[in-house]
mmCIF file of the C-alpha atoms, coordinates in Angstrom:
data_MODEL
# 
_entry.id   MODEL 
# 
loop_
_atom_site.group_PDB 
_atom_site.id 
_atom_site.type_symbol 
_atom_site.label_atom_id 
_atom_site.label_alt_id 
_atom_site.label_comp_id 
_atom_site.label_asym_id 
_atom_site.label_entity_id 
_atom_site.label_seq_id 
_atom_site.pdbx_PDB_ins_code 
_atom_site.Cartn_x 
_atom_site.Cartn_y 
_atom_site.Cartn_z 
_atom_site.occupancy 
_atom_site.B_iso_or_equiv 
_atom_site.pdbx_formal_charge 
_atom_site.auth_seq_id 
_atom_site.auth_comp_id 
_atom_site.auth_asym_id 
_atom_site.auth_atom_id 
_atom_site.pdbx_PDB_model_num 
ATOM 1  C CA . UNK A 1 1  ? -3.303  5.856   -6.961  1.00 0.00 ? 1  UNK A CA 1 
ATOM 2  C CA . UNK A 1 2  ? -0.051  5.993   -8.449  1.00 0.00 ? 2  UNK A CA 1 
ATOM 3  C CA . UNK A 1 3  ? 0.401   1.876   -8.654  1.00 0.00 ? 3  UNK A CA 1 
ATOM 4  C CA . UNK A 1 4  ? -3.296  1.823   -10.537 1.00 0.00 ? 4  UNK A CA 1 
ATOM 5  C CA . UNK A 1 5  ? -1.653  4.577   -12.646 1.00 0.00 ? 5  UNK A CA 1 
ATOM 6  C CA . UNK A 1 6  ? 1.150   1.890   -13.426 1.00 0.00 ? 6  UNK A CA 1 
ATOM 7  C CA . UNK A 1 7  ? -0.946  -1.083  -13.725 1.00 0.00 ? 7  UNK A CA 1 
ATOM 8  C CA . UNK A 1 8  ? -3.510  0.603   -15.903 1.00 0.00 ? 8  UNK A CA 1 
ATOM 9  C CA . UNK A 1 9  ? -0.647  1.613   -18.336 1.00 0.00 ? 9  UNK A CA 1 
ATOM 10 C CA . UNK A 1 10 ? 0.531   -1.716  -18.489 1.00 0.00 ? 10 UNK A CA 1 
ATOM 11 C CA . UNK A 1 11 ? -3.205  -3.485  -19.464 1.00 0.00 ? 11 UNK A CA 1 
ATOM 12 C CA . UNK A 1 12 ? -3.702  -2.952  -22.616 1.00 0.00 ? 12 UNK A CA 1 
ATOM 13 C CA . UNK A 1 13 ? -7.861  -2.104  -22.676 1.00 0.00 ? 13 UNK A CA 1 
ATOM 14 C CA . UNK A 1 14 ? -7.799  -2.631  -18.702 1.00 0.00 ? 14 UNK A CA 1 
ATOM 15 C CA . UNK A 1 15 ? -8.562  0.635   -16.170 1.00 0.00 ? 15 UNK A CA 1 
ATOM 16 C CA . UNK A 1 16 ? -6.940  -0.071  -12.709 1.00 0.00 ? 16 UNK A CA 1 
ATOM 17 C CA . UNK A 1 17 ? -8.878  2.113   -10.286 1.00 0.00 ? 17 UNK A CA 1 
ATOM 18 C CA . UNK A 1 18 ? -8.139  2.895   -6.498  1.00 0.00 ? 18 UNK A CA 1 
ATOM 19 C CA . UNK A 1 19 ? -10.370 3.944   -3.958  1.00 0.00 ? 19 UNK A CA 1 
ATOM 20 C CA . UNK A 1 20 ? -8.582  5.264   -1.179  1.00 0.00 ? 20 UNK A CA 1 
ATOM 21 C CA . UNK A 1 21 ? -10.237 5.541   1.981   1.00 0.00 ? 21 UNK A CA 1 
ATOM 22 C CA . UNK A 1 22 ? -9.350  7.588   4.850   1.00 0.00 ? 22 UNK A CA 1 
ATOM 23 C CA . UNK A 1 23 ? -8.975  6.836   8.724   1.00 0.00 ? 23 UNK A CA 1 
ATOM 24 C CA . UNK A 1 24 ? -12.558 7.775   9.403   1.00 0.00 ? 24 UNK A CA 1 
ATOM 25 C CA . UNK A 1 25 ? -14.005 4.878   6.698   1.00 0.00 ? 25 UNK A CA 1 
ATOM 26 C CA . UNK A 1 26 ? -11.808 2.311   8.278   1.00 0.00 ? 26 UNK A CA 1 
ATOM 27 C CA . UNK A 1 27 ? -13.015 3.280   11.496  1.00 0.00 ? 27 UNK A CA 1 
ATOM 28 C CA . UNK A 1 28 ? -16.674 2.790   10.993  1.00 0.00 ? 28 UNK A CA 1 
ATOM 29 C CA . UNK A 1 29 ? -16.125 -0.591  9.948   1.00 0.00 ? 29 UNK A CA 1 
ATOM 30 C CA . UNK A 1 30 ? -14.047 -1.874  12.765  1.00 0.00 ? 30 UNK A CA 1 
ATOM 31 C CA . UNK A 1 31 ? -17.158 -2.639  14.463  1.00 0.00 ? 31 UNK A CA 1 
ATOM 32 C CA . UNK A 1 32 ? -17.894 -5.522  11.637  1.00 0.00 ? 32 UNK A CA 1 
ATOM 33 C CA . UNK A 1 33 ? -14.701 -7.589  11.741  1.00 0.00 ? 33 UNK A CA 1 
ATOM 34 C CA . UNK A 1 34 ? -16.195 -10.493 14.018  1.00 0.00 ? 34 UNK A CA 1 
ATOM 35 C CA . UNK A 1 35 ? -12.228 -12.017 13.910  1.00 0.00 ? 35 UNK A CA 1 
ATOM 36 C CA . UNK A 1 36 ? -10.555 -10.465 16.839  1.00 0.00 ? 36 UNK A CA 1 
ATOM 37 C CA . UNK A 1 37 ? -7.044  -10.499 15.263  1.00 0.00 ? 37 UNK A CA 1 
ATOM 38 C CA . UNK A 1 38 ? -8.194  -9.503  11.839  1.00 0.00 ? 38 UNK A CA 1 
ATOM 39 C CA . UNK A 1 39 ? -10.207 -6.572  13.891  1.00 0.00 ? 39 UNK A CA 1 
ATOM 40 C CA . UNK A 1 40 ? -6.727  -6.027  15.795  1.00 0.00 ? 40 UNK A CA 1 
ATOM 41 C CA . UNK A 1 41 ? -4.554  -5.748  12.640  1.00 0.00 ? 41 UNK A CA 1 
ATOM 42 C CA . UNK A 1 42 ? -6.939  -3.469  10.898  1.00 0.00 ? 42 UNK A CA 1 
ATOM 43 C CA . UNK A 1 43 ? -7.166  -1.194  14.688  1.00 0.00 ? 43 UNK A CA 1 
ATOM 44 C CA . UNK A 1 44 ? -3.379  -1.141  14.045  1.00 0.00 ? 44 UNK A CA 1 
ATOM 45 C CA . UNK A 1 45 ? -3.965  -0.164  10.792  1.00 0.00 ? 45 UNK A CA 1 
ATOM 46 C CA . UNK A 1 46 ? -5.856  2.672   11.747  1.00 0.00 ? 46 UNK A CA 1 
ATOM 47 C CA . UNK A 1 47 ? -3.614  4.019   14.457  1.00 0.00 ? 47 UNK A CA 1 
ATOM 48 C CA . UNK A 1 48 ? -1.025  3.839   11.017  1.00 0.00 ? 48 UNK A CA 1 
ATOM 49 C CA . UNK A 1 49 ? -3.056  6.215   9.083   1.00 0.00 ? 49 UNK A CA 1 
ATOM 50 C CA . UNK A 1 50 ? -3.800  8.283   11.918  1.00 0.00 ? 50 UNK A CA 1 
ATOM 51 C CA . UNK A 1 51 ? -0.532  8.686   12.409  1.00 0.00 ? 51 UNK A CA 1 
ATOM 52 C CA . UNK A 1 52 ? 0.822   9.357   8.503   1.00 0.00 ? 52 UNK A CA 1 
ATOM 53 C CA . UNK A 1 53 ? -2.082  11.619  8.202   1.00 0.00 ? 53 UNK A CA 1 
ATOM 54 C CA . UNK A 1 54 ? -0.801  13.731  10.885  1.00 0.00 ? 54 UNK A CA 1 
ATOM 55 C CA . UNK A 1 55 ? 2.668   13.647  9.103   1.00 0.00 ? 55 UNK A CA 1 
ATOM 56 C CA . UNK A 1 56 ? 3.977   11.352  12.157  1.00 0.00 ? 56 UNK A CA 1 
ATOM 57 C CA . UNK A 1 57 ? 5.502   8.890   9.674   1.00 0.00 ? 57 UNK A CA 1 
ATOM 58 C CA . UNK A 1 58 ? 8.598   10.444  8.411   1.00 0.00 ? 58 UNK A CA 1 
ATOM 59 C CA . UNK A 1 59 ? 10.895  7.600   9.500   1.00 0.00 ? 59 UNK A CA 1 
ATOM 60 C CA . UNK A 1 60 ? 8.743   5.286   6.966   1.00 0.00 ? 60 UNK A CA 1 
ATOM 61 C CA . UNK A 1 61 ? 9.493   7.200   4.322   1.00 0.00 ? 61 UNK A CA 1 
ATOM 62 C CA . UNK A 1 62 ? 12.907  7.399   3.640   1.00 0.00 ? 62 UNK A CA 1 
ATOM 63 C CA . UNK A 1 63 ? 14.511  5.169   1.070   1.00 0.00 ? 63 UNK A CA 1 
ATOM 64 C CA . UNK A 1 64 ? 17.125  2.709   2.109   1.00 0.00 ? 64 UNK A CA 1 
ATOM 65 C CA . UNK A 1 65 ? 19.275  0.164   0.351   1.00 0.00 ? 65 UNK A CA 1 
ATOM 66 C CA . UNK A 1 66 ? 17.593  -3.073  2.153   1.00 0.00 ? 66 UNK A CA 1 
ATOM 67 C CA . UNK A 1 67 ? 16.573  -5.001  -0.793  1.00 0.00 ? 67 UNK A CA 1 
ATOM 68 C CA . UNK A 1 68 ? 19.969  -4.639  -2.380  1.00 0.00 ? 68 UNK A CA 1 
ATOM 69 C CA . UNK A 1 69 ? 21.550  -5.690  0.975   1.00 0.00 ? 69 UNK A CA 1 
ATOM 70 C CA . UNK A 1 70 ? 19.122  -8.973  1.296   1.00 0.00 ? 70 UNK A CA 1 
ATOM 71 C CA . UNK A 1 71 ? 18.832  -9.904  -2.550  1.00 0.00 ? 71 UNK A CA 1 
ATOM 72 C CA . UNK A 1 72 ? 22.436  -8.815  -3.958  1.00 0.00 ? 72 UNK A CA 1 
ATOM 73 C CA . UNK A 1 73 ? 19.962  -6.744  -6.467  1.00 0.00 ? 73 UNK A CA 1 
ATOM 74 C CA . UNK A 1 74 ? 18.283  -3.455  -6.731  1.00 0.00 ? 74 UNK A CA 1 
ATOM 75 C CA . UNK A 1 75 ? 14.606  -3.323  -5.886  1.00 0.00 ? 75 UNK A CA 1 
ATOM 76 C CA . UNK A 1 76 ? 11.765  -3.841  -8.523  1.00 0.00 ? 76 UNK A CA 1 
ATOM 77 C CA . UNK A 1 77 ? 10.108  -0.704  -9.557  1.00 0.00 ? 77 UNK A CA 1 
ATOM 78 C CA . UNK A 1 78 ? 6.395   -0.962  -9.594  1.00 0.00 ? 78 UNK A CA 1 
ATOM 79 C CA . UNK A 1 79 ? 6.194   -0.352  -13.357 1.00 0.00 ? 79 UNK A CA 1 
ATOM 80 C CA . UNK A 1 80 ? 9.256   -3.032  -13.704 1.00 0.00 ? 80 UNK A CA 1 
ATOM 81 C CA . UNK A 1 81 ? 7.014   -5.562  -11.989 1.00 0.00 ? 81 UNK A CA 1 
ATOM 82 C CA . UNK A 1 82 ? 4.068   -4.856  -14.095 1.00 0.00 ? 82 UNK A CA 1 
ATOM 83 C CA . UNK A 1 83 ? 6.242   -5.163  -17.571 1.00 0.00 ? 83 UNK A CA 1 
ATOM 84 C CA . UNK A 1 84 ? 7.547   -8.364  -16.517 1.00 0.00 ? 84 UNK A CA 1 
ATOM 85 C CA . UNK A 1 85 ? 4.230   -10.012 -15.346 1.00 0.00 ? 85 UNK A CA 1 
ATOM 86 C CA . UNK A 1 86 ? 1.281   -8.403  -16.675 1.00 0.00 ? 86 UNK A CA 1 
ATOM 87 C CA . UNK A 1 87 ? 2.287   -7.948  -20.464 1.00 0.00 ? 87 UNK A CA 1 
# 
């Protein structure tokens, strides 16, 4: 949702919206995925969503310096990216 707000602010005259669905919506649509690799991937996404909803993904919320370490520069914020590529 925050990304949609940032993109909307960067695009004059256009509104970007986010329709965030929860784990139940994803689970209901899994049977419709005919590709086995795609379905397995989405099943893993469902597990991740359930863990996040239960507050069990705290290790993934830690900010690290990986971009700086790998690229030699700090990471780009969504707002910076939008200004660079959407304006």
